[in-house]
MARMI-715139 format. One record per residue (C-alpha): x, y, z; residue number from 1; residue in one letter. Coordinates in nm, 2 decimals, always signed. Layout:
@c1=X; c2=Y; c3=Z; pos=NUM; code=a;
...
This chain:
@c1=-1.38; c2=-0.02; c3=+1.75; pos=1; code=m;
@c1=-1.55; c2=+0.00; c3=+1.39; pos=2; code=n;
@c1=-1.83; c2=-0.25; c3=+1.39; pos=3; code=d;
@c1=-1.82; c2=-0.28; c3=+1.02; pos=4; code=e;
@c1=-1.44; c2=-0.34; c3=+0.96; pos=5; code=a;
@c1=-1.31; c2=-0.70; c3=+0.95; pos=6; code=i;
@c1=-0.96; c2=-0.58; c3=+1.04; pos=7; code=i;
@c1=-0.93; c2=-0.27; c3=+1.27; pos=8; code=d;
@c1=-0.59; c2=-0.16; c3=+1.39; pos=9; code=v;
@c1=-0.58; c2=+0.13; c3=+1.64; pos=10; code=r;
@c1=-0.28; c2=+0.33; c3=+1.76; pos=11; code=h;
@c1=-0.03; c2=+0.05; c3=+1.68; pos=12; code=l;
@c1=+0.33; c2=+0.09; c3=+1.79; pos=13; code=y;
@c1=+0.60; c2=-0.16; c3=+1.73; pos=14; code=k;
@c1=+0.98; c2=-0.11; c3=+1.80; pos=15; code=s;
@c1=+1.28; c2=-0.32; c3=+1.76; pos=16; code=f;
@c1=+1.53; c2=-0.17; c3=+2.01; pos=17; code=g;
@c1=+1.59; c2=+0.19; c3=+1.91; pos=18; code=d;
@c1=+1.41; c2=+0.13; c3=+1.57; pos=19; code=n;
@c1=+1.07; c2=+0.27; c3=+1.60; pos=20; code=h;
@c1=+0.91; c2=+0.10; c3=+1.30; pos=21; code=v;
@c1=+0.52; c2=+0.16; c3=+1.36; pos=22; code=l;
@c1=+0.43; c2=+0.47; c3=+1.55; pos=23; code=r;
@c1=+0.06; c2=+0.54; c3=+1.61; pos=24; code=d;
@c1=-0.05; c2=+0.36; c3=+1.30; pos=25; code=f;
@c1=-0.43; c2=+0.30; c3=+1.27; pos=26; code=s;
@c1=-0.62; c2=+0.14; c3=+0.97; pos=27; code=m;
@c1=-0.94; c2=-0.05; c3=+0.89; pos=28; code=t;
@c1=-1.03; c2=-0.31; c3=+0.62; pos=29; code=l;
@c1=-1.37; c2=-0.34; c3=+0.50; pos=30; code=a;
@c1=-1.54; c2=-0.66; c3=+0.38; pos=31; code=p;
@c1=-1.45; c2=-0.76; c3=+0.02; pos=32; code=a;
@c1=-1.20; c2=-0.47; c3=-0.01; pos=33; code=e;
@c1=-0.86; c2=-0.50; c3=-0.15; pos=34; code=n;
@c1=-0.64; c2=-0.25; c3=+0.05; pos=35; code=l;
@c1=-0.26; c2=-0.18; c3=-0.05; pos=36; code=a;
@c1=-0.02; c2=-0.06; c3=+0.20; pos=37; code=v;
@c1=+0.26; c2=+0.11; c3=+0.02; pos=38; code=l;
@c1=+0.58; c2=+0.23; c3=+0.16; pos=39; code=g;
@c1=+0.95; c2=+0.21; c3=+0.12; pos=40; code=k;
@c1=+1.17; c2=-0.11; c3=+0.20; pos=41; code=s;
@c1=+1.20; c2=-0.10; c3=+0.58; pos=42; code=g;
@c1=+0.90; c2=+0.12; c3=+0.64; pos=43; code=s;
@c1=+0.72; c2=-0.15; c3=+0.85; pos=44; code=g;
@c1=+0.47; c2=-0.30; c3=+0.59; pos=45; code=k;
@c1=+0.57; c2=-0.66; c3=+0.67; pos=46; code=s;
@c1=+0.59; c2=-0.59; c3=+1.04; pos=47; code=v;
@c1=+0.23; c2=-0.47; c3=+1.01; pos=48; code=l;
@c1=+0.07; c2=-0.78; c3=+0.87; pos=49; code=i;
@c1=+0.28; c2=-1.00; c3=+1.11; pos=50; code=k;
@c1=+0.14; c2=-0.80; c3=+1.40; pos=51; code=c;
@c1=-0.22; c2=-0.86; c3=+1.26; pos=52; code=i;
@c1=-0.18; c2=-1.22; c3=+1.29; pos=53; code=v;
@c1=+0.03; c2=-1.20; c3=+1.60; pos=54; code=r;
@c1=+0.34; c2=-1.34; c3=+1.46; pos=55; code=l;
@c1=+0.48; c2=-1.05; c3=+1.62; pos=56; code=l;
@c1=+0.37; c2=-0.90; c3=+1.94; pos=57; code=p;
@c1=+0.23; c2=-0.57; c3=+1.97; pos=58; code=l;
@c1=+0.41; c2=-0.29; c3=+2.19; pos=59; code=d;
@c1=+0.11; c2=-0.07; c3=+2.22; pos=60; code=q;
@c1=-0.23; c2=-0.04; c3=+2.06; pos=61; code=g;
@c1=-0.50; c2=-0.29; c3=+1.97; pos=62; code=s;
@c1=-0.59; c2=-0.51; c3=+1.66; pos=63; code=i;
@c1=-0.94; c2=-0.68; c3=+1.58; pos=64; code=e;
@c1=-0.94; c2=-0.94; c3=+1.31; pos=65; code=v;
@c1=-1.29; c2=-1.06; c3=+1.23; pos=66; code=l;
@c1=-1.42; c2=-0.90; c3=+1.54; pos=67; code=h;
@c1=-1.16; c2=-1.08; c3=+1.77; pos=68; code=e;
@c1=-0.92; c2=-0.90; c3=+1.98; pos=69; code=d;
@c1=-0.60; c2=-1.06; c3=+1.85; pos=70; code=v;
@c1=-0.41; c2=-0.96; c3=+2.17; pos=71; code=g;
@c1=-0.66; c2=-1.14; c3=+2.40; pos=72; code=a;
@c1=-0.66; c2=-1.49; c3=+2.23; pos=73; code=l;
@c1=-0.51; c2=-1.79; c3=+2.37; pos=74; code=d;
@c1=-0.30; c2=-2.02; c3=+2.14; pos=75; code=l;
@c1=-0.58; c2=-2.24; c3=+2.04; pos=76; code=d;
@c1=-0.81; c2=-1.94; c3=+1.95; pos=77; code=q;
@c1=-0.52; c2=-1.77; c3=+1.77; pos=78; code=l;
@c1=-0.48; c2=-2.08; c3=+1.57; pos=79; code=d;
@c1=-0.84; c2=-2.10; c3=+1.48; pos=80; code=e;
@c1=-0.83; c2=-1.74; c3=+1.37; pos=81; code=l;
@c1=-0.52; c2=-1.79; c3=+1.15; pos=82; code=r;
@c1=-0.70; c2=-2.05; c3=+0.97; pos=83; code=a;
@c1=-0.95; c2=-1.79; c3=+0.84; pos=84; code=r;
@c1=-0.68; c2=-1.54; c3=+0.75; pos=85; code=v;
@c1=-0.46; c2=-1.67; c3=+0.45; pos=86; code=g;
@c1=-0.10; c2=-1.54; c3=+0.46; pos=87; code=f;
@c1=+0.08; c2=-1.54; c3=+0.13; pos=88; code=l;
@c1=+0.45; c2=-1.51; c3=+0.22; pos=89; code=f;
@c1=+0.71; c2=-1.33; c3=+0.00; pos=90; code=q;
@c1=+0.91; c2=-1.65; c3=+0.00; pos=91; code=s;
@c1=+0.61; c2=-1.87; c3=-0.08; pos=92; code=n;
@c1=+0.71; c2=-2.10; c3=+0.20; pos=93; code=a;
@c1=+0.65; c2=-2.42; c3=+0.00; pos=94; code=l;
@c1=+0.80; c2=-2.75; c3=+0.10; pos=95; code=y;
@c1=+1.04; c2=-2.85; c3=-0.15; pos=96; code=d;
@c1=+1.03; c2=-3.21; c3=-0.05; pos=97; code=s;
@c1=+0.67; c2=-3.24; c3=-0.11; pos=98; code=m;
@c1=+0.47; c2=-3.25; c3=-0.43; pos=99; code=t;
@c1=+0.22; c2=-2.97; c3=-0.52; pos=100; code=v;
@c1=-0.08; c2=-3.20; c3=-0.40; pos=101; code=r;
@c1=+0.12; c2=-3.27; c3=-0.07; pos=102; code=e;
@c1=+0.18; c2=-2.91; c3=-0.01; pos=103; code=n;
@c1=-0.19; c2=-2.83; c3=-0.04; pos=104; code=l;
@c1=-0.29; c2=-3.12; c3=+0.17; pos=105; code=e;
@c1=-0.06; c2=-3.02; c3=+0.44; pos=106; code=f;
@c1=-0.29; c2=-2.72; c3=+0.49; pos=107; code=s;
@c1=-0.59; c2=-2.93; c3=+0.50; pos=108; code=l;
@c1=-0.45; c2=-3.17; c3=+0.76; pos=109; code=r;
@c1=-0.36; c2=-2.88; c3=+0.99; pos=110; code=r;
@c1=-0.70; c2=-2.69; c3=+0.96; pos=111; code=h;
@c1=-0.95; c2=-2.96; c3=+0.85; pos=112; code=w;
@c1=-1.31; c2=-2.87; c3=+0.90; pos=113; code=n;
@c1=-1.65; c2=-2.99; c3=+0.82; pos=114; code=a;
@c1=-1.66; c2=-2.81; c3=+0.48; pos=115; code=a;
@c1=-1.34; c2=-2.96; c3=+0.37; pos=116; code=q;
@c1=-1.43; c2=-3.31; c3=+0.48; pos=117; code=r;
@c1=-1.75; c2=-3.30; c3=+0.28; pos=118; code=k;
@c1=-1.58; c2=-3.19; c3=-0.03; pos=119; code=r;
@c1=-1.29; c2=-3.43; c3=+0.01; pos=120; code=g;
@c1=-0.91; c2=-3.35; c3=-0.02; pos=121; code=a;
@c1=-0.88; c2=-3.44; c3=-0.39; pos=122; code=d;
@c1=-1.17; c2=-3.21; c3=-0.49; pos=123; code=a;
@c1=-1.04; c2=-2.94; c3=-0.27; pos=124; code=a;
@c1=-0.69; c2=-2.96; c3=-0.41; pos=125; code=v;
@c1=-0.81; c2=-2.97; c3=-0.78; pos=126; code=l;
@c1=-1.04; c2=-2.68; c3=-0.73; pos=127; code=e;
@c1=-0.77; c2=-2.45; c3=-0.56; pos=128; code=a;
@c1=-0.53; c2=-2.54; c3=-0.83; pos=129; code=l;
@c1=-0.78; c2=-2.48; c3=-1.12; pos=130; code=t;
@c1=-0.84; c2=-2.14; c3=-0.95; pos=131; code=d;
@c1=-0.48; c2=-2.05; c3=-1.03; pos=132; code=v;
@c1=-0.46; c2=-2.21; c3=-1.36; pos=133; code=g;
@c1=-0.23; c2=-2.49; c3=-1.26; pos=134; code=l;
@c1=-0.43; c2=-2.81; c3=-1.22; pos=135; code=a;
@c1=-0.17; c2=-2.99; c3=-1.43; pos=136; code=h;
@c1=+0.11; c2=-2.94; c3=-1.18; pos=137; code=t;
@c1=-0.06; c2=-3.16; c3=-0.91; pos=138; code=v;
@c1=+0.23; c2=-3.41; c3=-0.90; pos=139; code=d;
@c1=+0.50; c2=-3.20; c3=-0.98; pos=140; code=m;
@c1=+0.75; c2=-3.05; c3=-0.71; pos=141; code=t;
@c1=+0.83; c2=-2.68; c3=-0.65; pos=142; code=p;
@c1=+1.16; c2=-2.72; c3=-0.81; pos=143; code=a;
@c1=+1.00; c2=-2.82; c3=-1.14; pos=144; code=e;
@c1=+0.80; c2=-2.48; c3=-1.14; pos=145; code=l;
@c1=+0.89; c2=-2.12; c3=-1.24; pos=146; code=s;
@c1=+0.88; c2=-1.84; c3=-0.97; pos=147; code=g;
@c1=+0.54; c2=-1.72; c3=-1.10; pos=148; code=g;
@c1=+0.40; c2=-2.07; c3=-1.09; pos=149; code=m;
@c1=+0.54; c2=-2.12; c3=-0.73; pos=150; code=r;
@c1=+0.37; c2=-1.80; c3=-0.64; pos=151; code=k;
@c1=+0.03; c2=-1.94; c3=-0.78; pos=152; code=r;
@c1=+0.08; c2=-2.27; c3=-0.59; pos=153; code=i;
@c1=+0.13; c2=-2.07; c3=-0.27; pos=154; code=a;
@c1=-0.18; c2=-1.87; c3=-0.35; pos=155; code=l;
@c1=-0.38; c2=-2.20; c3=-0.41; pos=156; code=a;
@c1=-0.25; c2=-2.34; c3=-0.07; pos=157; code=r;
@c1=-0.41; c2=-2.03; c3=+0.09; pos=158; code=t;
@c1=-0.73; c2=-2.06; c3=-0.11; pos=159; code=l;
@c1=-0.79; c2=-2.42; c3=+0.00; pos=160; code=i;
@c1=-0.91; c2=-2.32; c3=+0.33; pos=161; code=l;
@c1=-1.15; c2=-2.07; c3=+0.20; pos=162; code=r;
@c1=-1.01; c2=-1.78; c3=+0.41; pos=163; code=p;
@c1=-1.22; c2=-1.45; c3=+0.47; pos=164; code=s;
@c1=-0.91; c2=-1.24; c3=+0.46; pos=165; code=i;
@c1=-0.58; c2=-1.29; c3=+0.26; pos=166; code=i;
@c1=-0.26; c2=-1.10; c3=+0.35; pos=167; code=l;
@c1=-0.02; c2=-1.07; c3=+0.06; pos=168; code=y;
@c1=+0.34; c2=-1.00; c3=+0.15; pos=169; code=d;
@c1=+0.50; c2=-0.84; c3=-0.17; pos=170; code=e;
@c1=+0.35; c2=-1.09; c3=-0.40; pos=171; code=p;
@c1=+0.52; c2=-0.96; c3=-0.71; pos=172; code=t;
@c1=+0.87; c2=-0.93; c3=-0.58; pos=173; code=t;
@c1=+1.13; c2=-1.11; c3=-0.80; pos=174; code=g;
@c1=+0.89; c2=-1.16; c3=-1.09; pos=175; code=l;
@c1=+0.92; c2=-1.03; c3=-1.44; pos=176; code=d;
@c1=+0.68; c2=-0.76; c3=-1.54; pos=177; code=p;
@c1=+0.45; c2=-0.99; c3=-1.74; pos=178; code=i;
@c1=+0.44; c2=-1.25; c3=-1.46; pos=179; code=t;
@c1=+0.39; c2=-0.97; c3=-1.20; pos=180; code=s;
@c1=+0.08; c2=-0.84; c3=-1.40; pos=181; code=r;
@c1=-0.05; c2=-1.20; c3=-1.42; pos=182; code=e;
@c1=-0.03; c2=-1.23; c3=-1.04; pos=183; code=i;
@c1=-0.18; c2=-0.89; c3=-0.98; pos=184; code=s;
@c1=-0.49; c2=-0.99; c3=-1.21; pos=185; code=q;
@c1=-0.51; c2=-1.32; c3=-1.03; pos=186; code=l;
@c1=-0.55; c2=-1.13; c3=-0.69; pos=187; code=i;
@c1=-0.83; c2=-0.95; c3=-0.84; pos=188; code=v;
@c1=-1.00; c2=-1.26; c3=-0.98; pos=189; code=s;
@c1=-0.96; c2=-1.42; c3=-0.62; pos=190; code=v;
@c1=-1.14; c2=-1.10; c3=-0.48; pos=191; code=q;
@c1=-1.42; c2=-1.11; c3=-0.73; pos=192; code=q;
@c1=-1.48; c2=-1.50; c3=-0.71; pos=193; code=k;
@c1=-1.47; c2=-1.55; c3=-0.34; pos=194; code=y;
@c1=-1.55; c2=-1.19; c3=-0.20; pos=195; code=k;
@c1=-1.22; c2=-1.20; c3=+0.00; pos=196; code=t;
@c1=-1.08; c2=-0.89; c3=+0.18; pos=197; code=a;
@c1=-0.73; c2=-0.84; c3=+0.13; pos=198; code=s;
@c1=-0.42; c2=-0.64; c3=+0.26; pos=199; code=i;
@c1=-0.15; c2=-0.62; c3=-0.02; pos=200; code=i;
@c1=+0.18; c2=-0.51; c3=+0.10; pos=201; code=i;
@c1=+0.39; c2=-0.38; c3=-0.19; pos=202; code=s;
@c1=+0.61; c2=-0.12; c3=-0.33; pos=203; code=h;
@c1=+0.52; c2=-0.23; c3=-0.70; pos=204; code=d;
@c1=+0.32; c2=+0.05; c3=-0.81; pos=205; code=m;
@c1=+0.17; c2=-0.15; c3=-1.12; pos=206; code=h;
@c1=+0.05; c2=-0.42; c3=-0.89; pos=207; code=c;
@c1=-0.12; c2=-0.16; c3=-0.66; pos=208; code=i;
@c1=-0.28; c2=+0.02; c3=-0.95; pos=209; code=d;
@c1=-0.43; c2=-0.32; c3=-1.06; pos=210; code=i;
@c1=-0.52; c2=-0.47; c3=-0.73; pos=211; code=t;
@c1=-0.61; c2=-0.18; c3=-0.48; pos=212; code=a;
@c1=-0.96; c2=-0.04; c3=-0.42; pos=213; code=n;
@c1=-0.78; c2=+0.18; c3=-0.16; pos=214; code=r;
@c1=-0.42; c2=+0.27; c3=-0.07; pos=215; code=v;
@c1=-0.25; c2=+0.36; c3=+0.26; pos=216; code=i;
@c1=+0.10; c2=+0.50; c3=+0.23; pos=217; code=m;
@c1=+0.31; c2=+0.41; c3=+0.54; pos=218; code=l;
@c1=+0.55; c2=+0.68; c3=+0.60; pos=219; code=i;
@c1=+0.73; c2=+0.75; c3=+0.93; pos=220; code=d;
@c1=+0.56; c2=+0.46; c3=+1.10; pos=221; code=g;
@c1=+0.20; c2=+0.63; c3=+1.04; pos=222; code=k;
@c1=-0.07; c2=+0.62; c3=+0.79; pos=223; code=s;
@c1=+0.05; c2=+0.92; c3=+0.60; pos=224; code=y;
@c1=-0.22; c2=+0.91; c3=+0.32; pos=225; code=a;
@c1=-0.53; c2=+0.71; c3=+0.27; pos=226; code=n;
@c1=-0.70; c2=+0.73; c3=-0.06; pos=227; code=d;
@c1=-0.76; c2=+0.57; c3=-0.41; pos=228; code=t;
@c1=-0.45; c2=+0.51; c3=-0.62; pos=229; code=y;
@c1=-0.59; c2=+0.76; c3=-0.89; pos=230; code=a;
@c1=-0.63; c2=+1.03; c3=-0.63; pos=231; code=n;
@c1=-0.29; c2=+0.97; c3=-0.47; pos=232; code=l;
@c1=-0.14; c2=+1.00; c3=-0.81; pos=233; code=r;
@c1=-0.27; c2=+1.34; c3=-0.86; pos=234; code=k;
@c1=-0.16; c2=+1.47; c3=-0.51; pos=235; code=s;
@c1=+0.06; c2=+1.77; c3=-0.49; pos=236; code=a;
@c1=+0.23; c2=+1.63; c3=-0.17; pos=237; code=d;
@c1=+0.59; c2=+1.59; c3=-0.25; pos=238; code=a;
@c1=+0.62; c2=+1.28; c3=-0.02; pos=239; code=r;
@c1=+0.33; c2=+1.11; c3=-0.19; pos=240; code=i;
@c1=+0.46; c2=+1.21; c3=-0.55; pos=241; code=q;
@c1=+0.80; c2=+1.05; c3=-0.49; pos=242; code=e;
@c1=+0.64; c2=+0.70; c3=-0.53; pos=243; code=f;
@c1=+0.50; c2=+0.79; c3=-0.87; pos=244; code=f;
@c1=+0.80; c2=+0.96; c3=-1.01; pos=245; code=d;
């Protein structure tokens, strides 16, 4: 395994019946790096990040996250690891019956630690909402917010636990171009402020251009290309170029 990587995926296979989604896929994530995984719909991007936090079991291969063998952890150990890995769901996964404050406090109650106890819930909630520019929404409900605002609240709920890694699952899907750009810029701001490492699953080329330090192209279940956005854009490979056309 790569001693410097904080995520190290080796020879990963994942199938659903006869649908072989990931086939000998390998990748690493460095500290404080934003890595985008680009692929067509159904290529296995979301399956990959669900395997990383063991929401889906592996068929073959190995995954280390923060130098822990994910496949070898018991449920308590896995829960502790997941508290260090923020997961921004494509659907946002906010509780409609709760206020914004209650949504954020729910994460604290599930994964309360000494650092959060010292800061206090109110201060933690306010800081997380301030980070995403929505402190004024603390007593509103998700139904009162726009799609972009709900995405920001979901990110605030992730940030409140101070994760070392954030996994973004299609963070700009369903958003208008202006809001998509704002969310992409927010992802960069979070990386710069908290030195988080992130995997950004997307087929939004503008989001990837803004956010990614490095891009992996997931094609035929494998890491087909691994380079910067600028270098990939200049590639003469037809399978790479079809993403930029």
